[in-house]
N, C-alpha and C positions, 0 to 999 in steps of 0.2 A: 504494500500500500504506500502511496506517496501522498504527502500532505504539503500544500504550499499556501502561505498567506499571500493573497493577491490583491493588488490595488490597481484599479483600471483608470486610464485617462479616457474619457468618454467623448464621443462626438456630441455636438450641441443638443441634438434631440434627446440624448440619454443623460444629460447632466441633471440628475434628480437627487433629491435629498434622501439619504439612507435612514430609514426609521424602523428597520426590521426588528424582529425579536419577539413576536407573539402579541397577544391582546394586552391592552392596558389593564393590568391587575395589580394586586398588592403583593405579588410574589417576592418583591425585594424585602418584604417584612416576614417572609416565610422561610428564612434560612433554616437548614436542618443539620443534624450531625453529619460530619464527614465533608463539610464544605459545599454541599449541593443546595439547590434552591427548589422549593416547591411552588407549584402554580403555573399559570400561563397556558395559552393555547398554541400548540405547534401547528403551523400552517404549511401544508404540503400540497403540491399539485400533481395530478396525473393527466397526461394528454389524451389518453384513450378512455372512453366510457366503460363502465363496468357491465359485464354481461350477467354475472350472478355472484353473490357472496355465499351461496349455499356450498358447504365444503365439498360435496361430491361433484359439483358442477364447475369448480374452479380449474381452469387450464390455461390461464395467461397471467402475466405478472401484475397487471393493474389490480385485478381482483385479489390476487395473493397478497400483495402489499397491504391492502386494506383489511382483508379478513384475518390476517395473522395477528392483528392487534386485538381482535374480538374473540377468536377461537384458539384453543390449545389442544394438543394431543398428549399422549403419555410422556413424551420427551420433546425437547426442542434443541436448537443450536445455540451455542455461545456465539454471539454476533461477531466477536473479534477473531476467533480462530476456527470457528465451525466445529468445535468439539461437541459431543452430545452431552446435554445437561438434563437433569430431572425437570419435569413440568408437572402434569397432573399426577404422575407417578413419582413418589419421593425416593423410591429405590427399586431395584430389581435384581434378580439372580438369573444366571444362565446355567442350564444343566450341563453335566460333563460331556454329553454328546453334542452340545451346542444346538440342540433342536427345540428345547423348551425354555421359554422365558416366563418368569413369574414376576408380575408387577404389583407393587404395594402402593395404593392410592393415598394421597394426602387426606388427612382428616378435616382440614380447614378449606378445602376447595369447594366452592359453591357456584351454581349457575347464576347468571345475572338476574336481578329482580325483574319480573316480567308478568303481565296479566295472565300468561298461560299457566301460572302456578296459583295455588290457593293463597288468597290474600296478597297476590302479586309478589310474594317473597321467594326468592330463588332458594332451592333446596341444595343439600349436599350432593356431590357427585358420587355415584355408586359404581361398583364393578358391573352391575347389570346395564348401566348406561353405556359403558364401553362395549359390552357385548352387543347391545342394540345397534350402536353406530357401525360396528364392524360387520354385523349382519346386513345392514343397509348397503355398506360398501360392496358387499358380495351379492348384490341383487340387481337384476336387470332393471334399468330405468333410463329413460331418454336423457335424463339430467346427469347420469353417472358417467363421468369421464375418467374416474380415478382407479377403477378396479384393475384394469390391464397393467398398470404400472405399480401396483401396490401388492395385493394379496394373491393375485392370480399366479399359479404355479409355485407359490411360496408357502402358504399356510395350509396345513392339513385340513382337508374337507372344503376349502374355499371354492375350488372348481365345481365340485358337485353341488354345493349350496347355490352357486350362481346358475348352473344349468337347470336346476329345479325351481328357480325363483318365481317362475310364472306358471308353475304346474298346479298350484292350489293344494299341494301336499303339505303336511306338517313336516318341516325340515329340521334337521339337527346339524349344527355346525361342530363337527368333531374336533376341530383344532382350537376352539375357544371354550374355556372352562371357567365359570365363576366359582371360586373357592369360598369366598364370603363377601360381604359388602365392600370390603376394601382390598380384595386380592383377586387378580385374574391371571390365568395362564394362557399362553399362546403356544401352540405346538406347530413346528415347521415340518415341511416334507423332508427337508435336508438342511444341513447347516448353511447359513446365509450370512456372509460377512457384512452385508448392507442392510440387514433387517432393521436395526435401530435408525439408520438413515431413512428407511421407508416410513417409519412411524412418525417422522417429522412432517410428512407431506399432508396437504390439506385434506385428502381423502380420509386421513386418520384422526381428524379433529373430532372432539366430543361435544355433542349437543343433546338436549333432553327430548324424550319421546313426546312430552307434553307440547313442545313447540311444533313438532311435525303434525300432531293431531289438531292443534289450534290454527296453524297457519298454512300447512301444506305447501303448495307452490309459491306462496307469498314469502317463503323463507329465502327467496332470491335476494330480498333486502331486509326481511324481518329476521334479525339475527339474535339468537340466544346462545351465548357461549359462556366461557369461564374466564376469558382473558382480562387484561388490565383495563380495557376500555369497552364500553358498550355503545351501540349505535343509538343516538338520540333522535336525529332527524335525517331524512333523505329527500333531497330534491334532485331527482334523477337527471344526470347529465350536467348538473351545476355544482352541487355540494353534498357532502356527507359530514354531519357533525357527530363527533364522538365525545362522550364524557367519561371522566374517571370512574372506574368501578370501585366504590368505597369498601367493598367486601373482598377485594382481591387477596389471595393467599400469600403473595410474594412480599418479601422485605429484603433490604440490603444488609450488608455486613455490619452496619452501624445501628441496625434496628429500625430504620425508617421504612414505613410501609410504602410499597410501590402501588401504582405509578406515582412519579413526582408531578407530572403535568396535570392540569385541570381537564384537559381534553385535546383533541386533534380536529382540525378542520381540513378536510380534503376538498380541494376544488378541481374542476375538470376543464381547464383552459386547453383547447386542442391546438392552438397556434403557438409554436415554440417561441417565436419572436415576442409575442405578447407575454408569454410566460416569463421570459428573461427580463422583459421590461418591468413586470410586476415584482420580480425578485429585486431588481435594482431600486425600485421604489420603496422596498422594504415591506411589501404586502405579502410576501412569501418568505418562509424561513429556510426552505430547502428545495432545490430542484436537481434533476439529474438528466442525463442524455442531452448534451448540448447540441444545438442544430449545426450541421456541417457548415452552412452559410455564415454562421457566427463564430465558428470554432477559432479561426485565426484572429478574429477581432478581439476575442477574449484571451486566448492563450498566447497570442503574439506578444502581448505586453510583458509576459514572463521573460522573453528573450531580449526585449528592448530595454528592460530595466527602468521603466518610466517612474517618475516621482509619484508617490501616493496622492490621490486626490478624490474627494467626494465619497466613493464607495469602497469599502474594504470587506472582504469575505474570505472564506476558506475554500480551497479546492482539494478534493480527495480523488485520487485515481488509483485504479488497480486493474490488472488483466481480468477480464470477465470469463467465466465458464459459460460462454455463449457463442454460438455459431450462426451467422446469417447465411442462408443458402436459398437456391431455387429448387423447387421440387418438380418431379415429373410424375404424373399419374399414369402408371403403366397399364391400367385397365380401361381408361376412357379414350386415350388417343392412340390409335394403332401405330403411328409413326414412333411414338415413344416406347413401344414394345420392341423396337429394333435397337439393340445395344450400340451399334456403330453410330447411330444418330446421336444418342445420348453422349457417347464418347467425343464425337465431333464438337458438340456444343461445349463440352468441358475444355477441349483443347483450343477453342477459338476465342476464349476470353482471357484478357490480360489482368490477372488478379492483383498483381503488384501495382499496375497503373490505377486500378480502382481504389486500392488502399491508399496510395500515395497522393493521388490527384483528385479522385472523385470524392472520397470521404475525408481527404486531407489529414491522414494519420489518425483518424478516430478509431481505427481498427487495424489489425494485421492481416496480410494476405493469407488465405486459407491454403497453405502449401501442403498440408497433410490430408486430412479428410474431415469427418464430422467432429472428431474429438480435438478441441484446440490444444495447442501446446501448453503443458503445465509441468513445471519443474518437479513437483511432488509426484506426479504420475510417472515421469521418466525415472526418477530415483527408485520408485517402487517396482519398476520393471516394464513400463509401457514403452515399447521399442519404436519411438517416433522415427529414428534414423533409418529403420528398415522399411518404413512405409513409402510407397511410390505414389505420390500424388500427381496432379496434372500441372505441367508447365505450359506456358504459352507457346503453342506450336501450330499456327494456322495451316502450314503446308500439310502436316500429318492429318489435320482435321479435314481438309479438302479431299485428301486421298481416301479417308474413311467414307465420306459421303459418296464419292465416285464408285467405291467398291460395292456399295449397296444400291447403285443405280440412280443416284441423285446428284450427279456432277454439277457444281456451281449452284446447287439448290434447286435445279430444275425438276419439276414434278412434286416438289414439296408444297404443302399448303401454307397459308399464313398461320403463324402460331399466335395464340392469344395468351399473353402474360398477365396474370392477375396479381396486383399488389394492393396493399392496404394504405389508406390515407393516414395522416397523423404523424406526429413526431418530427415536424419540419419537412424539408424537401429531400432528405437523404434517400428515401425509398425511390423517389422519382428520378433523382440524379443517377443513382446506380442503374436503374432500369433503362434510362436513356443511353448510358454508356454501353451496357450489354446489348441493347437493341442495335446500336451502331456497329459494334464489333461483329455480331452475328451476320449483319447485312454485308459488311465490307469483306469479311473473311470467308463466309459460306454462301452468300447470296440468299440468305434466309430472311424473310419478312416477319417481324414480330410486332403485333399490335398490343397496346398497353390498355389495361382495364383497371381503373383505380376505384376502389370501393371502401366503405367504412369497415373498421376492424371486425365488428360483429358479423356483418354480411360476408366478409372475406373468410372468416373462420367457418361459418356455416357452409359456404360453398365448397371449401376444400375438404372438410370432414365428410360431407355428403357426396363427394366425388364429382362435383360440378366444375371444378377447376382442374384443368389438365396440365397447366404450367403456371407455377405460383411461387410467390415470395414467402419465405417463412424464416423465423429465427427461433432457435431452441436455447433456453436458459436451463442449465442442468438443475435437476431437482436435488441432487446431492453430489458431493465431490468424488465422483467415480466415473470412469469411462462408460460403465454400464448404462448410466442415465442418458447418454447420447446414442449408444448403439441400439437401445431398445426401440428407437424410431423405425428400425428396419426389420424387426423380428416378425417373421411370417405369421405367428400365432395371434398377432394383434390385428390382423386383417379379418374382418367379419366374413362368415361363410356366405351370408346373403349380401349380394352386391348393393342392395338398396339400403342396407344399414350403414350408419355412420362409422367411419374409421377414425377414432379419436387420437391415436398415437402414430400408427404407420400411415401417414397421410398419402404417400405415393403408392400404397398397397403393393409394396415390393415383397416378393417371395423368392427365397433361395435356400434350398435344403442344406447346402454346405455352410452357409452363413448361420442358419438356425442351429445346426449341430455344434458349431464352434461357440456360438453365443450361449447355448445351454450348458455346454461343458465348462465354459468359463464361470458361469454362475454357480456351478456345483463345486468348483475347485476351491478348497479351503486355503491354500497357500497363495498369498497375494501376488508374488512375482509370477508364478505360473498362470494365475488367473489373468493378470494383465497381458501376458504374452499371448494367451488365447484370444483375448479381446482384440489385440492388435492384428492377429491373423484374420479375425472376423472382419475387422475394418477394411483390410486389404481387399476382401471379397467385394464389399459394396463400392469401393473405389474402382476396382477393375470392371465391375458391372455398370459403373456410372449411374448408380441408383439415384443420384442427385447432383446438383452443381454447387459445391462449396464456394463461397465468395470471400468472406473475411471473418476473422475472430475479433469479437468486439472488445472494447475497453470500457470500464466503468468510469464515468466522470460525474462527480457530484459537487454542487455548489451549496455552501451553507453560510448563513449569517454567522458572524463571529461569536454570538452569544449562545449558539446551539451547542450543547455539550453531550457527550456520551452517545453518539450515534455512529459507531464505527462502520467503515466501508469493508466489504468482503467480496470475494469472487462470485458468490451466488446472488449478490444484491439482496440479501436477506436483511430485513429490518425488524428489530424488536424495540419498540419505543417505550417499554415499561420502565426503563431506567434513564431515559433521555430527560434532560432538564434545560431550562433557559436561565442564563445569568442576566440579572437586571442591567439595563443599559444606564450608563452614568450621564 
């Protein structure tokens, strides 16, 4: 992680007074033990609207950022180093065969106060609540996007429970056992080194049955969790107001009850330039993902060493576990079922030019595959150096097209590239660059279709988009979280059903065999070597077009404290606080 104190010299239109740091409250009178301050409203912006805050329906970062302040699972990440920490479970044991996990729940963990409970008072969390939520996780539902990447093929009885979920039969989940009100056991099919990581995911968040009964599909925004904040008001597409949960179980090392903040205000300004302007005005406390078109305007001043003036703030940056890529739907477009065409597309684009000039250093060229370079992965045995990615080679690309009868692109139709709007102009700039490269190098015409994020996701999950832009942020720090995107078992048997994870509906028996073997391998070095071999398969098959590996950039007002950056862009605001401005 890099941290820089930055002072910008601004063009006249942006010479604005800095008054950031949260709502006007009496937080400067609320100093607590350990030098922290209580109170204040943290103001954060997301550029994309939220699709759903219901834990099973969350499959994009905007919803995850918001929901992770409201809901909790048995365990969670340490925001600084991504180590596993207790959450609703105060402790756990793992059996000698590493297949059974016994979790002991906190006695002081309660659900938020809500009208779904008697007298609107939130009750204690029980082991039966955990079992109920895990049964929902393993049940067919149009809103359930989480089963495939959590308990499927991992937890004993999960697959059978899922397959029988619409049968009307009384089902038994053999891998989940409630021992008593505060103890629950989970039995795995085989040892799984990532299982605790899996339990941090939104699909494993805990909520009460009473809320499902009372609100049903309205739980898209009607949230009842156990987290440090609860949702007070929602104005869809404009703002979500969260307030401090006064009954939260957490406290810090000095005995101060968490959270410190009075609340969080999430706004949804879709235009990045407007968002940056609001930050500079002091109306936002934190923003991330700087627009490409403003990147050098902001970061250029670091190199010029300009004198401080008007606005000062912090910049945090770190390599992200995120890959931006273009996907091919191999089932909907017959031309993309031809491997040589997919390979030609990959060879015809100059990734270094895109990284250096189009996105101006905001990411690194995707020289490997879907798994971005990570030093800890390499040290653990992930053999990046043996991976053969795609270099810019238009001559070889043209030869491949000619070999399958489409010399100079003749005979090929126009291809329709779907990208999502939002987040500044980066998606459009990258698409224009690739559109030009494919035309100049292959004679291929690419039309661009720009749609809102929710429509974009709906189209590609339901198979309506055959050539599409996507980005994957790892759910946990392991290559498996990237490679699962191409696991054949994630492709639904019925073509009409949504494919939530394997968006390109890629299937390859060799890849699946290596991927499965890697998941079963207990030794990390061997597991990573198997994953790398699996990745070479999807590279050779050109199952997708890797573009660049992203970088995390976050701007914070200087009085925002204890909100560390990490490669998963995971945010836990329970211990964040605001220092009063002088």
